[in-house]
N, C-alpha and C positions, 0 to 999 in steps of 0.2 A: 705074410712074410715077416712082419715085426714080431709076431708071436713065436715063430720058429727061431728067430734070432735070439729072443729072450730065453727061450727054452735051452738053446745051445749054451748061452752064457751061464745059466743056472747049472747045467750039467757039467760044463768044463771048469767052472770056478774051483771046485774041490780038487780037480786034477792038477790045476796050476799050483795049488798049495803043496800037493804031494810031490810035485816036480822040483821043489826047492832042494838045493844041494846042501846037505848038512856039512859037507867037507868045507865049503866056502865059509860058512858062518863060523865053524870051529877054527879055521885058519886065521880069520880076522880076530876072533876072540883071543886066540893064543898070541897073536902079535901084540894085542893090547896088554895082556898080562905080562909078556916079556918086557914090555916098556916099563911096567911097574917095577919089576925086579932090577932093571937097569937104571931106574931113576929118570927116565925120559918123559917128563911130565907133559911136554907139548904133544908128544905122540899119544899119550893117554887121553888128553883132551880131544884130540882129533878123532878118537874112537868113542867118545862119550856122546850120549843122546843130546842133540843140539839144544833142546829146550832146557835141559839141565845146565848146560854150559851158559846159556843166556841168563838163567836164574842166578847163577853164581857170579854174574857180572862180566861175562865174556871170556874169551880164550886165554888172554894174558892173565887176567885176575885168577881164573881157575887154576892155571898152571902154577902161579905163585902160591896159591892156597895149598895145593897139593905138595909143593916143595917145602913149604913151611911145616905142614903137618908131618911130612916124612922126616924132616930135620928134628922135630920135637921127639918123634919116636926113636930116632937114632940116638939122640942125647939121653933118652931114658933106657938105652940098651936094647931096644926092640928092633928086630930086622925081619925082612921077608927072606926065607930060605928058598922057597919054591912056590909057584902057583901053577896048578894044572886045571885044564878045562876038559870036561867030559863031552860025551856025545850029545848033540842037541836033541831036545824032546820034540814033541808034536809041534807043527807049524800052525799058527792061528791067523785068520784074517781079522784085522782090526781097523775098520775104516779103509783108508787107502794104503795101510801099512800091513806088513807081515811081522808077527812076533813069534818068538820061541824062547824057551829057557834052556840054558846050558849049566849043568852042575859044575861047581868050582870048588877046589880045595886049596886053601892057603896054609902053608906051613910057616909058622913064625917062631922066632927064638927071642927069649927075653931073659932077664936076670933070674926070673922065677922058673924058667924051664921052657921047653918047646911045646907048641900046641898046634892042632889042626883045626881050622875053621872050615866048615862045609856050608856052602851057600849056593846061590844061583846067580847067573847073569841073565838079565832080560835082554835079548837081542831084538833089534828093531830095524826093519828095512822098508824104505819108502820107494825103492826102485826095482821091486820084483825079486829081490834076493841077491843082487850083484854086490851091494855095499851094505854093511851093517854097522849100527852104533849100539852102545851097550849101557846098561845101568846095573849096578851091583844091587842085588835084592837082599843083602844082609839085613835082617830084621825089618824088611819092608812088607807091607800088606797091599792087597789090591786097591784099597781105598787111598793109600799114599801114592801108589803108582798112577791112579786116575787123576791126581792133581797135575801130573806132568803129561800124561797121555790120556786125554778124555775118551778116546775110542778104544781103550783097553778092553779086550774081549773077556767077559766074566767067566767064560768056560775055562780059561787058563787059571789053574790053581798054583799059587806060589807056596812051595813047602817051607816050613820054618828052618831057620839056620841052626846049626849045632856046632858045638866046640868040644874038643876032647884033648886032654893032656897026652903028650907023647914022651917016650923015654929017651 
């Protein structure tokens, strides 16, 4: 009986990953990016991967650091015009978590002109895909991610970020 139960788990585990709803992860990622353009730093922190928040010194400190960085950008004449999130990629099992990448495009304006930054958000769910937290993968590598997420699945490949000037 135990062997049959194990076999069922092995067979059904991949199905559980395919059953993840890409709409839910994209909606939550979009809410986070909208918080960025609105300057709602507490909301951004609430969507940030918890260990990253902890490493930054906690929710309040991270929200303050985000606000300070954004104020410095504003002072330098740099602003976010738009942030869009694409369709989530493949879902990966990573220990007790589920991970996926979502393409992200950030349109920024500066005194030197407009530019588009193409990157990815790493989406992480510890509750079977109901709730997601995120890490921006701009210039990140799998080795850097493993410092925060030791169970990071090596099958997930993080594409490099790119930047392009806009007219």
